[in-house]
VOGU-3710 file (C-alpha; in Angstrom, 3 decimals, decimal comma):
1> mnykpikhhs> -0,008/0,044/0,006  1,269/3,506/-0,916  0,057/5,926/1,723  0,092/9,422/0,473  0,370/12,327/2,914  -3,066/14,035/3,724  -2,735/17,340/1,805  -4,133/19,820/4,356  -2,271/18,097/7,176  0,829/18,517/5,231
11> fiaslqcrtp> 0,095/22,241/4,462  -0,458/22,867/8,339  2,849/21,089/9,211  4,715/23,139/6,511  3,715/26,580/8,184  5,995/25,831/10,917  4,148/28,269/13,169  1,337/28,196/15,749  -1,997/29,077/14,416  -4,329/29,602/17,388
21> ysvsdsccep> -6,990/31,097/15,247  -8,647/29,485/12,205  -11,255/30,473/9,560  -11,239/26,967/8,171  -12,112/24,683/11,304  -14,390/21,816/10,308  -15,886/21,108/13,722  -18,317/22,770/15,925  -17,415/24,361/19,367  -16,159/21,795/21,760
31> lsleelltls> -17,272/21,173/25,263  -14,934/20,651/28,222  -15,093/17,500/29,967  -16,585/19,212/33,059  -19,414/20,632/30,819  -20,240/17,334/29,128  -20,549/15,587/32,479  -22,683/18,376/33,959  -25,138/17,749/31,191  -25,702/14,161/32,351
41> geglpirlpl> -25,469/14,783/36,051  -22,914/12,040/36,209  -19,319/12,075/37,367  -16,245/10,303/36,074  -16,794/6,484/36,223  -13,908/5,938/38,580  -14,899/2,204/38,923  -14,931/1,749/35,184  -12,651/-1,196/34,354  -10,123/-0,154/31,982
51> nyasisghpa> -10,042/-3,457/29,942  -10,269/-3,921/26,257  -13,840/-2,728/25,160  -15,917/-4,726/22,806  -14,827/-4,870/19,300  -18,240/-3,847/18,119  -18,691/-1,275/20,742  -20,582/-1,120/24,178  -24,278/-2,175/23,820  -25,409/0,955/25,485
61> lraavanlys> -23,498/3,117/23,141  -24,767/1,291/20,085  -28,197/1,587/21,364  -27,711/5,264/21,816  -26,432/5,589/18,184  -29,355/3,669/16,938  -31,873/6,000/18,555  -30,140/9,007/16,982  -31,749/7,768/13,636  -35,257/7,263/14,839
71> gwgvnktpda> -37,550/8,620/12,243  -34,580/9,315/9,865  -36,573/8,400/6,813  -36,402/4,911/7,920  -39,458/2,599/8,689  -38,251/1,807/12,174  -35,326/2,638/14,515  -32,314/0,714/13,508  -31,521/-2,258/15,694  -28,379/-1,792/17,878
81> dkvavfsgaq> -26,974/-4,862/16,352  -26,780/-2,983/12,983  -24,311/-0,410/14,742  -20,592/-0,812/14,835  -18,319/1,535/16,780  -15,003/2,874/15,334  -12,187/5,168/16,533  -13,523/8,084/14,532  -15,145/8,244/11,124  -11,823/7,862/9,288
91> ealfaafnav> -11,467/4,313/10,645  -15,058/3,571/9,722  -14,677/4,868/6,146  -11,391/2,833/5,875  -13,181/-0,328/7,030  -16,147/0,320/4,701  -13,903/0,642/1,633  -11,883/-2,514/2,490  -14,945/-4,481/3,281  -16,611/-3,824/-0,023
101> lkpgdeviip> -14,046/-2,998/-2,790  -11,786/-5,161/-4,634  -9,060/-4,308/-7,233  -10,492/-2,959/-10,410  -13,689/-1,564/-8,811  -14,766/2,057/-9,283  -16,140/4,372/-6,577  -17,941/7,552/-7,709  -17,045/10,423/-5,256  -18,095/14,190/-5,505
111> tpcypsllem> -15,238/16,445/-5,428  -13,673/18,451/-3,800  -13,738/16,260/-0,823  -11,927/15,253/2,274  -8,596/14,001/0,640  -8,597/10,528/2,128  -11,937/9,691/0,482  -10,174/9,869/-2,895  -6,996/8,224/-1,733  -8,357/5,097/0,253
121> psligakava> -9,869/3,345/-2,671  -6,476/3,365/-4,514  -4,845/1,588/-1,685  -7,072/-1,394/-2,397  -6,514/-1,256/-6,219  -9,830/0,280/-6,958  -10,357/3,645/-8,799  -11,947/6,835/-7,623  -14,152/8,514/-10,195  -14,355/12,236/-9,448
131> lplsfqrgwc> -17,621/13,944/-9,835  -16,719/17,754/-9,653  -19,198/20,077/-7,875  -19,502/23,636/-9,286  -19,577/27,055/-7,621  -21,578/28,437/-10,570  -24,182/25,794/-9,919  -24,300/26,562/-6,244  -22,348/23,204/-5,451  -25,582/21,287/-6,001
141> faiedfklri> -25,706/17,624/-6,540  -27,547/16,416/-9,674  -28,558/12,745/-10,245  -27,720/13,021/-13,923  -24,063/13,612/-12,970  -23,885/10,369/-11,128  -25,766/8,433/-13,894  -23,262/9,700/-16,486  -20,344/8,294/-14,414  -21,728/4,706/-13,806
151> svktkmivin> -19,936/1,866/-15,587  -19,967/-1,906/-15,348  -17,121/-1,475/-12,881  -18,948/0,848/-10,486  -19,149/-0,649/-7,103  -20,052/2,056/-4,822  -21,116/5,667/-4,677  -20,036/8,062/-1,877  -22,218/10,780/-0,883  -21,252/13,200/1,949
161> sphnptgsla> -24,003/15,684/2,985  -23,716/18,266/4,434  -20,772/18,326/2,149  -17,142/18,894/3,294  -15,915/21,468/2,073  -18,731/23,052/-0,054  -21,681/22,824/2,400  -23,841/21,295/-0,352  -26,824/19,306/0,673  -28,385/16,117/-0,594
171> eskfskelle> -31,970/17,325/-0,251  -34,860/15,023/-0,046  -35,629/14,727/-3,997  -32,035/14,036/-4,649  -31,714/11,354/-1,923  -34,768/9,529/-3,208  -33,365/9,611/-6,752  -29,962/8,498/-5,509  -31,545/5,555/-3,562  -33,552/4,512/-6,611
181> lvrekgiyll> -30,399/4,595/-8,702  -28,144/2,495/-6,447  -31,125/-0,025/-5,796  -31,598/-0,399/-9,619  -27,853/-1,014/-10,311  -27,129/-2,907/-7,136  -24,400/-0,429/-6,162  -23,212/0,071/-2,534  -24,019/3,416/-1,112  -21,516/4,890/1,502
191> sddvsvfsdf> -23,127/7,999/3,162  -20,589/10,107/5,038  -22,992/11,728/7,656  -20,389/13,348/9,845  -22,083/16,867/9,743  -25,637/15,753/9,437  -26,788/16,928/12,914  -25,805/20,518/11,965  -29,359/21,307/10,658  -29,487/24,907/11,811
201> ndinlghgyl> -32,209/25,697/9,325  -34,368/22,628/10,542  -34,693/21,261/6,968  -34,705/17,667/8,198  -31,552/16,178/6,679  -32,762/12,684/7,192  -32,870/10,137/4,318  -34,103/6,609/3,581  -30,596/4,957/2,903  -30,837/2,745/6,044
211> dydraiivgv> -33,596/0,682/4,386  -31,242/-0,382/1,593  -29,102/-3,424/2,448  -26,110/-2,154/0,427  -25,896/1,196/2,374  -23,445/2,173/4,966  -24,017/5,222/7,147  -21,012/6,751/8,863  -21,116/9,293/11,754  -18,905/10,689/14,370
221> lsksfglggv> -18,616/12,971/17,454  -16,084/15,387/16,055  -18,113/17,546/13,600  -21,718/18,371/14,684  -21,055/17,563/18,248  -17,655/19,390/18,425  -16,085/16,526/20,358  -13,186/15,506/18,357  -11,214/14,602/21,468  -13,772/11,781/22,165
231> rigwaisdne> -12,397/9,470/19,459  -15,759/7,762/18,528  -17,356/7,208/15,203  -19,868/4,605/14,067  -21,175/2,801/11,139  -24,723/1,484/10,568  -25,761/-1,052/8,002  -28,773/-3,389/7,551  -26,345/-5,779/6,077  -24,758/-7,893/8,759
241> milrdmltvk> -22,046/-9,300/6,527  -20,789/-5,777/5,763  -20,414/-4,973/9,498  -18,770/-8,246/10,201  -16,233/-7,505/7,455  -15,735/-3,970/8,700  -15,030/-5,091/12,137  -12,485/-7,684/10,698  -10,652/-4,595/9,174  -10,883/-2,808/12,560
251> cygsictsal> -9,073/-5,634/14,136  -5,957/-4,718/12,138  -6,205/-1,167/13,388  -7,631/-0,014/16,763  -9,047/-3,370/17,707  -11,481/-1,538/19,964  -12,167/1,946/21,120  -11,431/3,334/24,450  -13,799/2,328/27,223  -13,715/5,885/28,679
261> deylariaie> -14,402/7,352/25,167  -17,446/5,074/24,981  -18,805/6,265/28,235  -18,384/9,941/27,264  -19,755/9,377/23,806  -22,983/7,741/25,310  -23,488/10,946/27,289  -22,944/13,212/24,501  -25,384/11,326/22,168  -28,045/11,292/24,908
271> niavichrnn> -27,740/14,924/25,256  -27,661/15,627/21,487  -30,553/18,171/21,633  -28,734/20,513/23,990  -25,396/20,364/22,324  -26,592/20,567/18,823  -28,925/23,335/19,493  -26,116/25,371/21,022  -23,759/24,578/18,069  -26,263/25,222/15,488
281> aiisrnidvf> -27,049/28,544/17,101  -23,243/29,505/16,842  -23,375/28,486/13,013  -26,470/30,690/12,270  -24,864/33,653/14,107  -21,633/33,166/12,198  -23,444/33,039/8,866  -24,934/36,524/9,646  -21,383/37,597/10,800  -19,761/36,501/7,587
291> esflsdigsl> -22,481/38,172/5,431  -21,600/41,465/7,313  -17,962/40,841/6,743  -18,459/40,363/2,987  -20,329/43,504/2,767  -17,313/45,285/4,497  -14,551/43,961/2,286  -16,302/44,491/-1,121  -15,661/42,039/-3,961  -12,717/40,239/-2,466
301> fawrkpkggi> -14,602/37,233/-1,398  -17,828/35,539/-2,717  -19,827/32,564/-1,373  -22,807/30,449/-1,750  -24,468/30,702/1,623  -24,838/27,055/3,004  -28,273/25,642/4,036  -26,753/23,073/6,387  -23,629/21,777/7,861  -20,439/23,572/9,230
311> mtlvktelkm> -18,496/24,455/6,216  -18,384/26,124/2,770  -15,894/27,131/0,175  -15,316/30,846/-0,313  -14,080/32,238/-3,730  -11,481/34,823/-3,557  -10,171/37,696/-5,768  -7,072/38,542/-4,055  -3,914/40,113/-5,758  -1,674/37,752/-4,004
321> plhqfarsla> -1,766/33,892/-4,751  -3,900/32,393/-2,196  -1,293/29,792/-0,835  1,073/32,781/-0,359  -1,435/34,845/1,331  -2,531/31,785/3,620  1,072/31,342/4,574  1,469/35,050/5,420  -1,678/35,059/7,365  -0,537/32,089/9,498
331> qsdgilmlpg> 3,085/33,436/10,111  1,943/37,047/10,834  -1,418/36,666/12,583  -1,671/33,040/13,581  -4,736/32,403/11,310  -5,095/29,228/9,747  -6,800/29,395/6,110  -6,954/26,146/4,190  -6,828/26,759/0,324  -9,409/24,877/-1,551
341> dlfgidgdyf> -6,934/22,884/-3,704  -5,881/20,858/-0,672  -9,345/19,330/-1,083  -9,187/18,870/-4,808  -10,697/21,822/-6,425  -9,098/24,353/-8,977  -9,161/27,971/-8,390  -8,780/30,498/-5,568  -11,087/29,167/-2,896  -10,620/28,607/0,920
351> rlglgrknlp> -12,580/26,522/3,320  -14,665/28,482/5,642  -15,743/26,959/9,102  -18,776/28,342/10,708  -18,914/26,339/13,957  -16,524/28,283/16,328  -17,589/30,923/18,836  -14,544/32,930/18,152  -14,969/33,347/14,396  -16,146/37,019/14,628
361> dvleklklrl> -13,004/37,912/16,335  -10,930/35,908/13,785  -12,746/37,726/10,805  -11,911/41,084/12,342  -8,233/40,228/12,396  -8,585/38,976/8,679  -10,316/42,183/7,759  -7,276/44,143/9,033  -4,979/41,975/6,986  -7,031/42,347/3,866
371> feh> -7,213/46,143/4,078  -3,461/46,153/4,195  -3,229/44,444/0,904
//
C-alpha cells in the first residue's frame, strides 16, 4: 500500500508556526469534560474497568447511536446490532472501503472532498471516479451527473451531506433519486453523515438510505457535536455481512475503542438536543457575521450561503496567490486558512468553518490584514 500524505495536514505542518485562530475549522465548538459531565449529572466513572472494550462497541453506546436515527426516513429505529463503533469516522470509512471494494472496482465520489476519500480506494487497487461540484451551480448535487459516471465497474457511490468542504446538501428529492439509482444498479452506497446534525435551518436532513441493504451510514462525534477529543465514530448498515467484514478490518487497526471514550460518547449522544442546539445557534450567528464581513470587504470574497452543515468554500479575488496569502496570514497573525486545492478543487477558494464561537474575532483580524493588501 502506498499511503500518500493528507494534503491539508501536510500544509499545516509546512507552516512551521502556531495558528491559534482559524477560519477553516471543520468542527463545531467543543465542550470541556466538566461541561459534558454536567449535562448528564454523572461524574467520572472511577470504577470503570479499563479493560479492552468490545470490538463492536458497548451495547449501551450502540443503542444510543441507533436511537439517533429514529424517524430518519426509515421505517423503524435501527437495531443496535446494526451499529458498529469505530475510532472516529476515518477508521469507519477505511473499514467500509476495505469491506466492499476489490481491485478494479470503481467508486464515484463528488469533489472537492476530504482528501482520504479519494485516496483510500486506490490503496485497495480500486479507482476513484471524481464527480466535480461547481460554484456556478451552487455546489448542487444532480442525479444525472452520477448516472453519467456509472460503468460496469462501478461498485460504490460515496455521498457526503452536508458536504465537506462546499456545504452542499443532498436534499430530499435528490436522496430519493440516488436511492432508486443504487437499488436499480445494485451499487453500494456509502453515506458520510459526519455533519448531518448541523441542521441549523431545521430542513430535516434525514434520508431513507438505512432501508437499503447495501448502504453504510458513517457518523462521528467530532463535527456536529464538536467532540473531536472523544475518538468515537460509528457505522450503521442493515447488512450484517458488511458490518462483520468492517469489524474484521478494525481488528487490524484499533481493535477496539477506549472504554472511557465510549462512556463519554453515550453521554454526548443522549444529550444531542442541548449540544447541537447550542452549536447550530453558533453556526447561524456566524453566517450573519460573515455576510456582514463580506459587505465590509467589497468584492474580494464571494460564497454560496450554506443551507446546512458547518463548512463552505469561499471564492477569492486577491492580488496575492492564495497559498502565499494563507502562509503570510498564518505566520504574521496566527490565522489558519486552508486553500481549496488541498481538497481537490481548482481556483482560488478557501474552506470556511462556521462552527466556532471566536469566528467573529478572527474575521476582524482577517479584515485588517485584507485592508493592508
